[in-house]
N, C-alpha and C positions, 0 to 999 in steps of 0.2 A: 629428227629432221630427215626429210627425204629429198630426192632429186627434184621433186615438184617445187621445192623452195627456190630453185634456180629460175631466173628469168631467161627466156629464150633469146638468143641473139637473132637480130634481123638478118636476112639473106645478104644485104649489102655489107654489113659488118663482117660476116663470115668470109665473103669473097674478098674484102679488103685485107683481112688478116692473111688469107691463103695466098694472096699475091703481093704481100708486103707493102700495101698501099694505104693502110689505115692511118688516119691523121692523128688519132689519139688512142693508141693501144692500151693506155692506162685506164681508159674509160670502160674497156670490156675485159681486160686481163687482170689477174691478181685477185685480191680479196674484195668482196662486196657484201656489205651487211644489209639484211632485209628482214621482213617480218618473220621469215622462217629460219633466221639465224645467219651465220656467215657461210657464204659460198665462195669457191675459188675457181678460176678458169686459167688455163695455161695452154699456149699454142706451141707444141713441141713435135714438129714433123719428124717422123722416124722413131719416136719413142714407143715402147711396147706397153708400159704401165707407169703410173705416177702415184706415189704415196705422199701424204703430207705428214711431217713430223714436227713436234714442238721443238723449237730451237734449243731451249735450255737443257733438255734431257733426252731428246730424240724419241720421245714417246709418240706412238701413232695418233694422229688426230683425224684421219680419214683417208679415203682413196678417191682419186679422180678417175672418172670413166671416160673413155674415148667415145665421142658421139658420132653422128653421121659424117662429119667432116674429118678426114684423116688428120691426126695430129692435134685436134682440139679436144682437150681433156677438161672436164668440169665435175664438180661435186660439192657436197656440203661437209664442213668440218665441225667437230664437236665443241670447239671453243675459239675465241678470237685472240689466241696467243701469237707471238712472233713465231714464225715457222720456217722450215726448210722443205724443199722438194726432193724426194728420193725418186730418181728417174731411172727406169730400166730401159737401157738401149740394147740393140742386138748383141753387142760385144762387151758391154760393161754396165755397171750400176754407178750412178753419180748422185751425190748429195750436194745440193747447192741452194743458195738463197734464191728467192723469186724476186727478180729486179722490179717487178710490177707491184711489190708489196710496199715500196717506199713512196712517200709523197713527193711533190715537186721539189727539186733541189736547186733549180734556177729560179730565184725569187722574183716577186713582182717589182721590188726595188731595183734589182739588176736589169730587168727589162725596161723599166721606166728610165733609168739613167742612161742605158744604152740608146734608147730611142731619142733622148735629148742630146746625145753626143757628149755626155758628161760622166761616163763611167770610166774612171781612171784606174781600175783594177781588172781590166778585161782578161788578163792572163789567168786570173783566179776564177773568173766566171765562165769563160769559154775554153775550149780545148779539152784535153784529158788531164784530170787532176785527181790525185789520190786523196780520198776523204774517208772519214769514219762517220757513219750514220747509224744511230740506234745501236752502237757498239759493234757494228759490222764494218770492217775495212773493205774498201773497194775503190773503183775508179769511176768518177763522174765524167760523162762526155756531154759537151754542149757545143754546137756549132751555129754560126750565123749563115744561113743559106736561104735568102729570100725568094729565090726562084725554084728551089728544089721541090719536086713532087713527092719525094720520099727520101728518108735518110735512115740508115741502119748501121749498127756496129757489127762488124764481122771479123772472124779470125779462126784460128784452129780450134778455139774453145767452143765454137758452135758449128763446126764443119763447113765454114764459109757459107752458111745459109742465111741470107738476108731476111728471111721470114721469121727467124727465131729471136732477133733483138732489134725490132724497129724502134725508132725514136719518136718522141712526142713533139708535135708542133706547138709552140707557145707564142702567144701574143700578149702584150701588156693589156690588162683588162680594161683600163679606163680609156686608152687611146684608140684601140681598134686599128691602129696604123699597120697596114699590111706590109710596109717596108721593113718592119722590125719583126722578122720571123726567125725565131731561134728554135732549134731542135735540141732536145736533151734526153739523156738516158743514163742509168747507173748500171754498173756490172760489178758483182762481188769478185774479189780476188783473194778471199781467205782460203785456207787450206781445204775447206769443204767444197770448193768450186771445181 
């Protein structure tokens, strides 16, 4: 598999990532399966190199190359296993989960009940909640912000850079009601992060 297996991002997608204004970063970041195999994309401004490791034994699965856009790394991996990213920063090397490798954690039922005003467990659906997904412990973030243009999780874990962990805008599929706009994101908190 070669880099030719990767689909190119449109200029508006690249600009939206670079300015932390992408409405659905999960659509362009993380793993994507195609006819040429599995490709990965990560937006890590300031990173020098990115390697993909199999989560179970930390065997190398591939390297992501930085493209024309600084911080946008992409590449093809040898298999579709659960993985970690080994990121080389100027002062350190970090092994971490890729938050964009996890599917939606705020479900359609949550959005439907919220939209109807009948969600009686909002504290479990919104806010910051410790969860375990696919054997990985982390924190799920979800907020209701109907008028927000963008929402990101920031902190010392990402150098307070809102471009690194933008959240996904979610609507209930059936209703299309724009008043129920929830943003969600997960961040790993295991010892590898």
